[in-house]
N, C-alpha and C positions, 0 to 999 in steps of 0.2 A: 373597632374590632376587626381583625382579619377574618375574611369570610371562609377561606378554604385552604386546605393543604393536600398535596398529592404525595403519596408514598411510593418511591421507586427503589430499585436495587442497583447498586453500583456496578454490577456485572451486566446490566441490561444494555441493549444495543444503543439506546438513547444516550447513555452515559459514555459508552465507549467511543461514540462518534463526536461527542462534545469535549474537546480537549481541555477547555478552561474549567468546566465543571469537574472533569476527571481529576485534574491537577488539584483543585480546591479540596475535593473530598479526600484525596490521598494525604493531604497535609493536616486535615482536621482530626483532632483526637476523639476517642469514644467509639461507640457502636454505630452511631449515625450522626448526620449533620443536617442542619436546616438552612436552606438558601432562600432568602427573601427575594421574591420577584414581584414587583408592583405591590398589589394588595394580597398576594398569595405566598405560601411557603412551598418549597419542594423539599421533602424529607428524603434524604439519600441514606439508605441502610447499607452498611458495610458487610462484608462477608463475616458470618458468625464463625469464630474459630472453634476448632475441636471436631472430631469425627462424630461424636454422639450428639447430634442436634435434636434434643428431646423436646417434648411438649412444654417442659418447664422453661426452657430457653425462649420458646415462643411467647409464653406469658410474660416473662421478664422483659423482653424487648418491647412488647406491646404496651406494657405498663410504663416503661420509660418514655416512649414516644408520646403516649397520651398525656402524661403529666407535663412534658415539655411544651406540647402544643397548648395545653390549657393555660400554662403560665404565660404564654404569649398571646392569649385571648383569641385563639383560632376557633371558629365556630364549628367547622366540619372538616373531616379528613376522608380521603378516598384512597382505597388500595384495591388493586385487581387480584383475584385469586391466583392468577399466573405469577404475579410478583411474589406472593407469599410462597408459592411452590418453588420458585427460583432460590429464595433465601433459605428455605427449609426443605430440601428435596427428600430427606430421609423420613419426614413425618407424614403419616397418612393424611389425606386431604381433609376428611371430616374432623379428625382430631386437631389438625392444624388450624382450621377456621374456628372451631370451638375454643381452643386455647387462646387464640389471638383476641377473640371477642371477650373472653373471660378476663384476660390480663389487662385489656384496654379499660374495661369498666373499673376493675379494682385499682388500677394505676391512678385513677382520678378520685379515689376515695379520700375523704377528709372528715374529721370530726371537729367541727368548728362551732358547736352550739354555744360556747361560752367565749367566743372571740368577738370583739366589737366590730372588727373589719374582716370581711371575707376576702380571701386571696385566691386568685386563679379562677378559671372558668372551665366548664365541661365542654369537651370537643366530641361532637357526634361522629361515630364511625360508620362508614359505608364500605362494605366489601362487595365488589363487583364480581359476578360469576353466574352460574346457571341457577335453576330454580331451587336446588337443594341448599344453596348457600345460606339463605335466610333461616332455614331450619337449624342449621349448625350454629349460626350466630345466636339464635334465640336460646339454644342450649347453654352456650357460654354465658349469656346474660343471666339466665336463671341461676347458674352456679355462682356467678359473681354476686348476685343479689343476696343469696343465702349466706355467703361468707361475709358480706358487708353487714348483714343483720347481726351476725355473731360479733363482728368488730364493734358495732354500735353498743351492744350490750356490755362488752368488756370496758369500753371507753367511758361509759356513763358514770357520773359521780355518785358516791355512796348515799348522799342525801336524796337523790332521785331514784336510785336503784338499790333497794334493800329488801329484806324479807317481807315487808308489808306491801311493797309496790311491785316486786318482780312477778308474782303470780298473775296479778291483774294485767300487767303489761303483756304477758304471754297469751292470756285469754283474749285480749284485744287484737293482738297480732294474728292469731290463728282463727279469729272469728270468720265464719263463712267458708272455711276450708274443710278438708276431710279429716282433720286432726281433732280428736276429742280430748278435752282437758278436765282433769279432776284435781281440785286443790284441797289438801288436808291442812286444817288449821291446828292450833295448839291443842284444843280439846280432842280432836280426832287423832292427833299424834299420840296422846296419852292412851286413847282407846286401843290403838294399834301397837302400843309398847315400843315406839320408836325413841328409845331412851338416849341414844347417842346424839340425835338431833336436839332433843329437849335439853340435854345437859350442856352442849356447846353453846346453845342459844340463850342460856339463862341470864347472861350479863348484859344483854342488849335491850334497849327500849322497844325494839321491834320483835314481835313474837315470831318464832321460827315457823317454817311452812314446808310442805312437801308437795311437789307437783308431779302428776302422772299425765303423760301425753301419749295417746294411742293413735296409730295410723295403720289401717289394714287395707292394703291394696290387693292382697290375695290371702284369704284365710287358710288356704292349704299349705302355705309356707310355714317353716318353723319360726317360732317367736324369737326375735332378737331384742334383747333389752340393752338400751344405751343409758348408762348411768353417769351423770355429770355432777361434779362437786360445785356447790353453789354458795361459797362463802363470799358474800357481797363486800365485806371488808374484814381484813384479818389484822388485828393489833397484836395477836399472840395470846390475848387473854391475860391471866395473871402472870404467865411466863412471857412478859412483855417484850416485844421486838425492840431492837435498838437501831438507830439510824436517824440521819437528819431529815430525810424525806421519805415517808412511807406511802406516798401517793399511789405507787404501783400496786399496793395491796388491794386496790379496787379490782385488779385483774384476777384475784384469787377465785373468782367464779368463772374462770375461763373454761373449765370443764362443762359447766352448765350452759355456757354460751355456745360451745361446740355442739352439744347435744341438741339444743334448740335450733341451731342453724342447720344441722343435719336433718331434723324433722321437717324444717321448711323446704329443704332441697328435695327430700323424698316425696313430700306431698305435692309440691309444684311440678315434679317430674312424673307424677302418677306412677310411681315405682310399684312393681309387683312384689311387695314385701309385706311382712307382718311384724310390726315393731312397736315397742313401747319405750318411751323415755322416762327415766326416773330421776328427779332433781330434788335433792335435799337442800334447803335454803336457810342459811343462818348468817348472823353477824357475830364475829368473835370479839367480844369487848371485855375489858376489866371492870369489875363492879363489885359491890358488896355481896351480890347474889351469884357471881361467877363461880364456875367449877374451880375447885382448889386442887393443886397438884397433890396426889395421894388419894383422892376420892376414887370410888369404884363404880363403874357403870354395869348394870345387869342388862344384857340384851335379850331380845325375845326368844332367841334360840337357846338360852340358858347360860351362855358364856359370860364371865365376869372379867372386866377389863380395868386394870389400874391406870389412872390418868397420871402418868409420870411427867408429862409435859403438855400444857394446855395449848402450846403452839403447834402440836401435832394433831390438830383438830380435824383435818380433812378426812383422815381414815376413820375417825369416830363416827362421822355422819354417813360416809360411804357404806359403812358396815350395815346400817339400817336399810339402805337402798339395795344392797346385795341380798339381804334376807328377803326383802319384798320381791325381788326378781325371782327368787326361789318359790315364793308363794304363787307367783304367776306362771310357774313352770316354764321359764324361758330356756330354750335349747342353747342359745348363745348369749353370753353377757360380756359387754365391753364397758369397763368404767374408765373415765378419763378425768384427770385432775392435775392442777398445778400443785403437786404434792410435796416434792422435796427439792431443796437446794442442791442436794447431793447428786441429782441427775445431771445438773449442769457441770459439776466437777468431772463427771464421767464422760459426757457427750458434748458439752459446750452448749451453744445457743442455736445451733442449726438443726438439731435432731431431738426428737422425743424418744423416750425409752419405752419399750413394750415388753411386758412380763406375762407369763402364764403359759397357755397351750403353745408348745413349740411350733407345731405345724401352722397354726393360725398366726403366730408371730411373724413367721417368714412371709405368709400371705399378706399380712398388713404392711410389711416392708415393701413388697412389690407394688402394692397399691399406692403407697406414699411416693415411691420412686416415680410413678407415672403422673400423679396429680399434684405433686409439689409439697405435700404434707410429710416431709421426710421423717423417718423413724428408724430405730434399730432394735432388734431383739436383744433382750437382756436376760440373765439367768436368775432363777430363784434358787438360791443355795441353801439346802436343808440344814447345813452345818451352822447357819446363822440363826436358826430358830431359837437357840439358847440365849440370844441377845435380848429377847423380849420376855424372858422369864420374870415372874413376880413372886415375891415372898408370901403374899397374902391374897392374891387374886389368880385367875387362870393364866393371865399374861398381862404385859405392860403395853401401852400404846407407843412406847419409844424405847430406844436403846441407850445405855450409858456408854457404849463403845463409840469411838470417833471414826467409824468406818462403815462402809456398805449401807449407808442410810436409805438409799432408794430401794435396795433389795429387801431390807428389813421391813420397810413400809409395804412392799408387795407381799411379803410373808404374812404380815398382819392381816391384810385384806383376804388372802387366800383362805384363812380360817373361817370366813363368812360366806364363801362361795358354795352354792348348792351342789350336792354330790353329783347330780345328773346333768349339770350344765358345763359347756365348754367356755372357758373364761379367759379374757385378756384384760390387763391393766395397763393404761397408757399414762405415763408421767410426762406432762407437757410443760413443766415449770420453766424450762429453758426457752420455750417457744411462745411465751406470753406476748412479747412485744418485739418490735424490730426497728431498725433505722430505715430511712427513706431509700429504697432501692428496688428497681423493677416495679412490680405491682404491689409492693409493700409501702405503706406510709409510715411515718414516724409515730407509731401508736400501736394499738393492739393488732395482732395478726389475723385473728379469726381461725387460728389453727384448729384442725380437727373436724370442721364442718364437712369438708369434702371427703376426708379420710373415713369418717364414720358412715356417711351416706353411701360411698362407693363400696365399702366393706359389706354393709348390709345388703346391698343389691347383689354383689358377687356371691356372698355366702348363701343367699336365697336361691341362686340359680342351681 
């Protein structure tokens, strides 16, 4: 195993004076190149193209370098803070160091619990600089750890992560922290009239559950409710999905993973916020007891919903959580879910869609632009309300129209939003998983962890 790597910049004096290295790096493709020297590597980072050298570019570079060194079994890497400032002169120093450390750790993430052979090693990063550097590095590591936790939850297989095991896993993970957890079982769900959750979960051998996680770093702050869809596997129910491989449907609890990751980040950061996470957890399975298309659900707020399509189950369970957020008198509510394939038709796989309060939507976009959880404000078009009309219930959970699917889902959820709460809905269906690139592995993204935590902190200020 190679013991050490030094990271330098192609514009440095050392490179400029060494013609052979300068010529080698000029001909090497990519953002950086690695030169083996005895039992060490010299990583030469090339000029990052583009005027807007953002924190996201810092994270992406760090992730790429870390993964490459790990694949070459390098034990440790050293970079001077001056070198980082040379590469990214436009990025403020604290943000630069934090982003580099965050990207470095996430770039080495892997989910290999079910692989017989482990590939690659972890390369320890050392950033040389003044006494403040370690504080900034630690902040980056905390952010990476929370995102990695979210990725682990999403990547886990359904036989290990399901409505029966998910709550206990959260209780174990947050044991000894400032986060308090309350778990509602099937009996308690009936008492609280959470009929959407009970209905969707009917076909599974695992009874549904509802998890409340509270963290109060400052009780004077307004309550922010983070609501995450927790469908641990989605077959579509009686409205069965089609496809050769539905393995990615284990990611349908990505909203729950984002919310749990955000709570981890907020508590670990000792954030001065007042927040509650609400996670409805079900498995959507076809069975003789499953909800049948055409059935009607009566919600606690008195609304009756026709189940036109059992594969539009996420909104049915989120409705219960939104009602619960109102009971808790949340000032702000953000729900996040892998809700519709339609959002991918609109925005592709690089952005999530954000619906609801227009002012807050643009604030969410700005936060995502900075932390890498990119999103875009989307409209809630009142004219599409007619799409979910029902002949024999108050409204339907889906539309017969072949258009505006993500907007219609948002309009459905809006009907359950408490009157005095400011609300956002994030459809992250396109951001569930990614290819290997930068600080992303070929697996779950952990999208939403940083977005929700940063939003909660900023809105609390």
